[in-house]
N, C-alpha and C positions, 0 to 999 in steps of 0.2 A: 668769734666776733668780739668777745670781751678784750682781746689783745689789740684791737684796732684803736689808735689814739682818738681822743675827743676831737670833734670838729675837723676831721681830716678828709671827709668824703664829700664830693660835690653832688652826687646823685645816687639814690638807691633804687634799683629795679628788682622786684622779686615776686615769686609765685609760691608762697609757703604751702605746706600741707594744710588742707582745708578742714581736717578733722571729721571727714565724712566716711572714712574707711573705703576709699574709692576702689571700685572694681568696674572696669570699663567694658566696652562694647563689642567691636566687630572683628578683631583679629587677636592673635595670641599676645602681641605686645600690649594692646589696650586692656586685656584681661589681667595683666600683671598687677599685683597689689603694691601700693607705694609704701616705702619705708616710713614709719612714724606717722602715718595718716590716721592713726587712732588717737593721737594726742588731742586732748579735749580742746585746748585753745592755745595755739602757738603765738597768736597775736599779742596776748597779754604779756608775753616774755619778750617778743621781738620789737614791738613798737617803741618802748623806752630806749632800747639799744640803738635803734635807727635814729631817734632824736639825738642821742648822745654823740654819735659819730658824724652826723651831718654838720657841715659848716652852717653858719647862721643864715646864709643866703641859699642854702641847699634845698633840695626837694626829693620826693620819692613817689614811685608808682608801685602799688601793691594790689595784687589780685586776691579775691576772696570768693567764697561760694555763695550762690543764691540761698537765702534763708539763714545765713550765718552773720547777719549784720550785728547781732548782739555780742558776737565774739570780737568785733572790730571797733565799733563806734565808741564804746565806753572808754577806750584806751587811747583815743586820738588826742593827745595833749600837744597839739600843734597850733600854729597861728591860723591856718586855714586849710580846708580840704574840700575837694569836689569829688562827687561820684561820677565816674565815666563808664561808658558801656562799650564793650567789644561785641559787635553784631557779627556772629559767625556765619549767618546765612544758611545754616543747616541745624537740624535738631540734635541735641546731645542725648546720650543714653547712660551717662555715668551714674545718675541717681535713679535707680529702678523703682524707687518708691514714689517718684513724682507723678502726679496725675497729668500735669501739663509739662511736656518736654521743653527744656530750655533751648532757646536759639541764641542766647547771649550770655556773656559773663561780665559781672561788674568788677571794676577796679577803682582804687582811689588815687587821686593826685593830691599830694600833701606838700604844703609849704611850711618850712620850719619858722621862717620869719618874714619880714618885709624890709626891703624888696627881695623878691626871689628871682634868681637868674632865669631868663626866658629868651629863647632864640628861635621860636617857632612863629608861625603866622599869627597875626593879631585877630584874625577872624576864624580861628579853628573852632570846631564844635565838639560836644561831649559824647557823640556817638561815632565810634570808629568801625569801619568795615574792612574785613580782610580782603586783600586783593586776590581775586581768582580762587577763593577757597584756601584750604590749608590741609596739611597731612601731618600725622604724628609719626614721623619717620624714625625718631630717635628716643622718644619718651612718651608714655601714655597720656600725659597732660601737657605736652609741648605747646608752647605759644608760637604763633607765626613770627618769622623774622621781621616782616615789614612792620608789625605792631611795635616790637621792641626797638627797631630802628628809629621809628618816629619818636618814641619816648626819649631816646638818647639825643636825637637831633634837636628836639624842642627844648630840652632842659639841661644841656651841657654844651661845652665847646671843646675844640681839640686840645688835648693835654690834660683835661680834667680827669678825675679819678672816680670811677663808677663801682659800686658794690652790689653784688647779688649774693645774699647769704643762703640762698637755696638754689644753687646754680643749675641743677638738673643736667640736661644734656649740653649746656653751654651756649644757649642762644644769645644771652646777654653778652658773653665774652666775644662771640663771633661779630655781633653788631659793633662792639667797641673796637675790635681790631680793624674793621673796615672803615670806621669813622675816626680813627686815630685818637681814641681815648685810652687811658690806662684803666685797668680793671682789677678787682679782687673778687674771686669767686670761691664760695664755700659749699662743699657738697659731701654728704655722709656716705654715699654709695660709690664704691670704687668703679663699678661698671660704668656709671655715668661720668665719672672723672675721665675714664679712658675714652669714652665717646666724645666728650668735650675737647680733649686733646687732639683727637683725630680730626674733628671738624675745624679746629684752629689751624691745622696744617693745610687745609684746602684754600684755594684762592677765589673760587666762585662764590659770590655773595648770596644770590637767590637761587 
Protein backbone atom coordinates (compact mmCIF):
# COMPACT_ATOMS: atom_id res chain seq x y z
CA UNK A 1 0.00 0.00 0.00
CA UNK A 2 2.92 2.37 0.67
CA UNK A 3 3.75 2.14 -3.06
CA UNK A 4 0.40 3.68 -4.04
CA UNK A 5 0.77 7.39 -4.92
CA UNK A 6 -0.75 10.11 -2.74
CA UNK A 7 -4.31 11.21 -3.60
CA UNK A 8 -4.78 8.59 -6.33
CA UNK A 9 -7.73 6.58 -4.97
CA UNK A 10 -11.40 7.56 -5.21
CA UNK A 11 -12.81 5.08 -2.69
CA UNK A 12 -11.47 2.58 -0.15
CA UNK A 13 -13.55 -0.44 0.90
CA UNK A 14 -12.05 -2.90 3.33
CA UNK A 15 -12.58 -5.42 6.11
CA UNK A 16 -9.29 -5.61 8.05
CA UNK A 17 -8.38 -8.24 10.64
CA UNK A 18 -10.30 -7.31 13.77
CA UNK A 19 -7.60 -8.41 16.22
CA UNK A 20 -9.95 -10.88 17.90
CA UNK A 21 -8.14 -14.09 16.84
CA UNK A 22 -11.31 -15.18 15.06
CA UNK A 23 -12.33 -18.83 15.12
CA UNK A 24 -15.76 -19.30 13.61
CA UNK A 25 -18.76 -21.45 13.82
CA UNK A 26 -20.66 -23.91 11.78
CA UNK A 27 -18.53 -25.57 9.11
CA UNK A 28 -14.90 -26.36 8.34
CA UNK A 29 -14.33 -23.15 6.39
CA UNK A 30 -15.68 -20.95 9.20
CA UNK A 31 -13.44 -22.68 11.76
CA UNK A 32 -10.40 -21.62 9.79
CA UNK A 33 -8.11 -19.18 11.63
CA UNK A 34 -7.48 -15.95 9.80
CA UNK A 35 -3.95 -14.82 8.97
CA UNK A 36 -2.70 -11.95 11.14
CA UNK A 37 -5.92 -11.74 13.18
CA UNK A 38 -3.81 -11.66 16.35
CA UNK A 39 -2.45 -8.25 15.38
CA UNK A 40 -3.36 -5.92 18.24
CA UNK A 41 -4.50 -2.94 16.18
CA UNK A 42 -4.19 -2.82 12.41
CA UNK A 43 -6.34 0.35 12.23
CA UNK A 44 -3.62 2.47 13.81
CA UNK A 45 -1.39 1.61 10.86
CA UNK A 46 -3.93 1.53 8.04
CA UNK A 47 -6.02 4.66 8.67
CA UNK A 48 -3.20 7.18 8.01
CA UNK A 49 -2.37 5.31 4.78
CA UNK A 50 -6.01 5.40 3.72
CA UNK A 51 -6.09 9.14 4.26
CA UNK A 52 -2.86 9.57 2.29
CA UNK A 53 -3.97 7.65 -0.83
CA UNK A 54 -7.52 9.05 -0.97
CA UNK A 55 -8.25 12.00 -3.21
CA UNK A 56 -9.45 15.10 -1.38
CA UNK A 57 -13.07 14.31 -2.31
CA UNK A 58 -12.67 10.58 -1.64
CA UNK A 59 -14.27 8.40 0.99
CA UNK A 60 -13.95 5.00 2.64
CA UNK A 61 -16.00 2.21 4.22
CA UNK A 62 -14.21 0.18 6.89
CA UNK A 63 -15.57 -2.71 8.94
CA UNK A 64 -14.53 -3.27 12.55
CA UNK A 65 -15.53 -5.58 15.40
CA UNK A 66 -18.11 -4.92 18.08
CA UNK A 67 -16.27 -3.82 21.20
CA UNK A 68 -13.19 -2.65 19.26
CA UNK A 69 -14.18 1.01 18.94
CA UNK A 70 -11.08 2.13 20.84
CA UNK A 71 -8.93 0.56 18.13
CA UNK A 72 -10.58 2.72 15.50
CA UNK A 73 -11.98 6.04 16.70
CA UNK A 74 -8.77 7.58 18.15
CA UNK A 75 -7.15 7.34 14.70
CA UNK A 76 -9.99 8.81 12.61
CA UNK A 77 -8.21 11.95 11.44
CA UNK A 78 -10.79 12.73 8.77
CA UNK A 79 -13.21 15.55 8.03
CA UNK A 80 -16.24 13.48 8.94
CA UNK A 81 -17.31 9.93 9.70
CA UNK A 82 -20.54 8.08 10.39
CA UNK A 83 -21.09 4.72 12.05
CA UNK A 84 -23.29 2.47 9.92
CA UNK A 85 -24.82 -0.88 10.79
CA UNK A 86 -25.03 -4.06 8.72
CA UNK A 87 -28.04 -5.96 10.09
CA UNK A 88 -27.30 -9.60 9.29
CA UNK A 89 -30.72 -10.85 10.45
CA UNK A 90 -29.05 -13.86 12.08
CA UNK A 91 -26.86 -14.30 15.12
CA UNK A 92 -23.11 -14.73 14.89
CA UNK A 93 -20.93 -17.21 16.69
CA UNK A 94 -17.46 -15.78 16.01
CA UNK A 95 -16.92 -14.40 19.51
CA UNK A 96 -17.59 -17.35 21.82
CA UNK A 97 -16.94 -15.17 24.89
CA UNK A 98 -19.91 -12.90 24.13
CA UNK A 99 -22.88 -13.18 26.46
CA UNK A 100 -25.15 -11.65 23.82
CA UNK A 101 -24.69 -12.93 20.28
CA UNK A 102 -24.26 -10.25 17.68
CA UNK A 103 -26.86 -9.86 14.94
CA UNK A 104 -25.06 -6.94 13.30
CA UNK A 105 -21.64 -5.61 12.37
CA UNK A 106 -20.65 -1.95 12.52
CA UNK A 107 -18.68 -0.17 9.84
CA UNK A 108 -17.65 3.42 9.32
CA UNK A 109 -18.22 5.72 6.38
CA UNK A 110 -15.37 8.23 6.21
CA UNK A 111 -15.15 11.50 4.28
CA UNK A 112 -11.65 12.83 3.70
CA UNK A 113 -12.80 16.36 2.89
CA UNK A 114 -15.75 18.44 1.78
CA UNK A 115 -17.43 18.07 -0.58
CA UNK A 116 -17.25 14.29 -0.81
CA UNK A 117 -18.41 12.51 -3.95
CA UNK A 118 -21.87 11.00 -3.50
CA UNK A 119 -23.96 9.14 -6.09
CA UNK A 120 -26.53 7.37 -3.89
CA UNK A 121 -30.04 8.23 -2.77
CA UNK A 122 -30.44 11.37 -0.69
CA UNK A 123 -32.71 9.55 1.76
CA UNK A 124 -30.51 6.50 2.45
CA UNK A 125 -30.32 5.30 6.06
CA UNK A 126 -27.55 4.09 8.37
CA UNK A 127 -28.87 0.53 8.89
CA UNK A 128 -28.31 -1.80 5.94
CA UNK A 129 -30.00 -5.19 5.70
CA UNK A 130 -28.63 -8.10 3.68
CA UNK A 131 -30.98 -9.20 0.95
CA UNK A 132 -32.14 -12.76 1.57
CA UNK A 133 -29.42 -13.68 4.04
CA UNK A 134 -25.83 -14.44 3.10
CA UNK A 135 -23.35 -17.30 2.98
CA UNK A 136 -19.61 -17.50 3.57
CA UNK A 137 -18.91 -19.50 0.43
CA UNK A 138 -15.33 -18.32 -0.10
CA UNK A 139 -14.00 -16.84 3.16
CA UNK A 140 -14.89 -17.21 6.87
CA UNK A 141 -15.61 -13.49 7.26
CA UNK A 142 -16.89 -12.85 3.74
CA UNK A 143 -19.14 -9.82 3.30
CA UNK A 144 -22.26 -10.01 1.11
CA UNK A 145 -21.83 -8.79 -2.42
CA UNK A 146 -24.96 -6.63 -2.26
CA UNK A 147 -23.52 -4.67 0.70
CA UNK A 148 -20.24 -3.99 -1.12
CA UNK A 149 -22.13 -3.29 -4.35
CA UNK A 150 -24.11 -0.57 -2.57
CA UNK A 151 -20.96 1.06 -1.19
CA UNK A 152 -19.39 1.19 -4.64
CA UNK A 153 -22.54 2.62 -6.27
CA UNK A 154 -23.11 5.24 -3.57
CA UNK A 155 -19.57 6.59 -3.42
CA UNK A 156 -17.98 6.22 -6.86
CA UNK A 157 -18.72 6.50 -10.56
CA UNK A 158 -17.69 4.44 -13.59
CA UNK A 159 -13.95 4.65 -14.23
CA UNK A 160 -13.05 5.54 -10.63
CA UNK A 161 -10.33 3.61 -8.82
CA UNK A 162 -11.29 1.58 -5.75
CA UNK A 163 -8.80 0.14 -3.25
CA UNK A 164 -9.26 -2.81 -0.91
CA UNK A 165 -6.05 -3.35 1.10
CA UNK A 166 -7.47 -6.56 2.68
CA UNK A 167 -9.06 -8.13 -0.38
CA UNK A 168 -9.86 -11.57 1.06
CA UNK A 169 -11.83 -13.61 -1.46
CA UNK A 170 -12.26 -10.65 -3.81
CA UNK A 171 -15.80 -9.40 -3.18
CA UNK A 172 -14.76 -5.77 -3.69
CA UNK A 173 -13.04 -6.68 -6.97
CA UNK A 174 -16.13 -8.55 -8.20
CA UNK A 175 -18.39 -5.57 -7.44
CA UNK A 176 -15.98 -3.21 -9.21
CA UNK A 177 -15.81 -5.44 -12.27
CA UNK A 178 -19.56 -5.47 -12.74
CA UNK A 179 -19.94 -1.75 -11.99
CA UNK A 180 -17.12 -0.79 -14.39
CA UNK A 181 -14.73 0.58 -11.79
CA UNK A 182 -10.98 0.10 -11.69
CA UNK A 183 -9.70 -1.63 -8.58
CA UNK A 184 -6.56 -2.40 -6.63
CA UNK A 185 -6.66 -5.36 -4.25
CA UNK A 186 -4.02 -6.39 -1.73
CA UNK A 187 -4.11 -9.82 -0.09
CA UNK A 188 -1.44 -11.69 1.91
CA UNK A 189 -2.88 -15.19 1.51
CA UNK A 190 -2.24 -16.89 -1.84
CA UNK A 191 -5.27 -19.14 -1.36
CA UNK A 192 -7.61 -16.16 -1.36
CA UNK A 193 -5.80 -14.51 -4.27
CA UNK A 194 -6.56 -17.64 -6.28
CA UNK A 195 -10.22 -17.61 -5.17
CA UNK A 196 -10.56 -13.93 -6.10
CA UNK A 197 -9.08 -14.60 -9.53
CA UNK A 198 -11.51 -17.44 -10.09
CA UNK A 199 -14.49 -15.32 -9.02
CA UNK A 200 -13.46 -12.56 -11.42
CA UNK A 201 -13.59 -15.01 -14.34
CA UNK A 202 -17.27 -15.66 -13.66
CA UNK A 203 -19.97 -13.54 -15.24
CA UNK A 204 -22.86 -14.03 -12.81
CA UNK A 205 -23.05 -11.12 -10.35
CA UNK A 206 -25.15 -12.53 -7.49
